[in-house]
BAVEXTOR-580974 format. One record per residue (C-alpha): residue in one letter; x, y, z. Coordinates in nm, 3 decimals, always signed. Layout:
BEGIN
   type         u         v         w
      a         X         Y         Z
...
END
This chain:
BEGIN
   type         u         v         w
      m    +0.000    +0.000    +0.000
      i    +0.115    +0.351    -0.080
      f    -0.028    +0.694    -0.016
      c    -0.210    +0.903    -0.276
      r    -0.008    +1.194    -0.410
      c    -0.315    +1.419    -0.400
      c    -0.522    +1.338    -0.091
      g    -0.277    +1.129    +0.114
      k    -0.508    +0.830    +0.170
      q    -0.380    +0.475    +0.137
      i    -0.424    +0.316    -0.205
      h    -0.290    +0.006    -0.377
      e    +0.053    +0.057    -0.534
      s    -0.065    -0.051    -0.881
      a    -0.364    +0.189    -0.889
      p    -0.329    +0.438    -1.179
      t    -0.570    +0.679    -1.008
      c    -0.686    +0.729    -0.651
      p    -1.029    +0.571    -0.584
      h    -1.100    +0.841    -0.322
      c    -1.014    +1.167    -0.502
      g    -0.943    +1.053    -0.860
      g    -0.586    +1.191    -0.853
      v    -0.354    +1.048    -1.116
      q    -0.067    +0.849    -0.970
      h    +0.264    +0.855    -1.155
      p    +0.510    +0.568    -1.120
      q    +0.822    +0.623    -0.915
      y    +1.117    +0.642    -1.149
      s    +1.431    +0.460    -1.058
      t    +1.749    +0.665    -1.043
      t    +1.962    +0.367    -1.140
      t    +2.049    +0.321    -1.503
      k    +2.045    -0.008    -1.681
      d    +2.398    -0.128    -1.745
      d    +2.389    -0.317    -2.071
      g    +2.756    -0.399    -2.069
      p    +3.047    -0.283    -2.279
      i    +2.993    -0.174    -2.636
      w    +3.288    -0.361    -2.780
      f    +3.062    -0.589    -2.989
      s    +2.929    -0.279    -3.166
      v    +3.276    -0.133    -3.212
      v    +3.414    -0.460    -3.354
      a    +3.120    -0.489    -3.595
      l    +3.173    -0.133    -3.718
      v    +3.551    -0.168    -3.754
      l    +3.519    -0.496    -3.945
      g    +3.254    -0.342    -4.171
      i    +3.480    -0.047    -4.247
      i    +3.779    -0.274    -4.316
      c    +3.572    -0.485    -4.553
      m    +3.447    -0.183    -4.744
      l    +3.794    -0.032    -4.771
      a    +3.935    -0.362    -4.899
      l    +3.687    -0.354    -5.186
      f    +3.839    -0.030    -5.317
      d    +4.173    -0.198    -5.388
      d    +4.261    -0.162    -5.755
      g    +4.434    -0.495    -5.803
      p    +4.261    -0.830    -5.846
      m    +4.193    -1.028    -5.529
      d    +4.339    -1.372    -5.493
      k    +4.166    -1.660    -5.318
      d    +4.316    -1.589    -4.974
      e    +4.217    -1.222    -4.979
      t    +3.864    -1.309    -5.083
      l    +3.831    -1.572    -4.811
      g    +3.970    -1.334    -4.547
      l    +3.736    -1.055    -4.653
      f    +3.442    -1.294    -4.651
      m    +3.532    -1.415    -4.299
      f    +3.569    -1.057    -4.170
      s    +3.228    -0.975    -4.316
      i    +3.062    -1.276    -4.153
      i    +3.221    -1.201    -3.816
      g    +3.113    -0.836    -3.845
      i    +2.756    -0.942    -3.915
      i    +2.754    -1.185    -3.622
      f    +2.896    -0.933    -3.374
      g    +2.659    -0.665    -3.500
      a    +2.357    -0.893    -3.470
      i    +2.449    -0.987    -3.114
      s    +2.493    -0.622    -3.024
      i    +2.163    -0.520    -3.185
      k    +1.981    -0.795    -2.997
      k    +2.133    -0.745    -2.651
      q    +2.243    -0.382    -2.615
      i    +2.095    -0.039    -2.608
      t    +2.422    +0.154    -2.615
      g    +2.605    +0.135    -2.946
      k    +2.313    -0.007    -3.143
      k    +2.363    +0.243    -3.426
      m    +2.728    +0.144    -3.461
      a    +2.624    -0.221    -3.479
      i    +2.365    -0.146    -3.748
      a    +2.626    +0.042    -3.952
      g    +2.869    -0.249    -3.912
      v    +2.609    -0.502    -4.025
      l    +2.519    -0.291    -4.327
      l    +2.879    -0.237    -4.433
      s    +2.962    -0.607    -4.389
      s    +2.651    -0.709    -4.583
      i    +2.733    -0.473    -4.867
      s    +3.087    -0.610    -4.887
      i    +2.955    -0.968    -4.905
      l    +2.718    -0.870    -5.184
      a    +3.003    -0.695    -5.368
      l    +3.223    -1.005    -5.330
      i    +2.949    -1.223    -5.472
      g    +2.900    -0.980    -5.757
      m    +3.271    -0.967    -5.838
      h    +3.315    -1.344    -5.842
      s    +2.995    -1.430    -6.029
      k    +3.131    -1.273    -6.350
END
């Protein structure tokens, strides 16, 4: 039981309004912030996405090892970004950017090697 903010009578803590005076009860806000952990998953996803995109601008032809490495970096970037998007609030935009850049680089790799 809590006390009404308007009339001071006892009311149930889940009551949105006071049954005695009709006063609107607002929930008590917690001063603690939710700690959703470090943002290193988001940072890794973004860095790998940037590396993959920059590697695509290389003028020379890519050999098999470079293509495999770029593909692996892209997959890891997508995985880290997806985990970060699912579990974190902080750094979500970085994770989205990393996933997009990694996805674009995979599509570009597929396009280059399908010719």
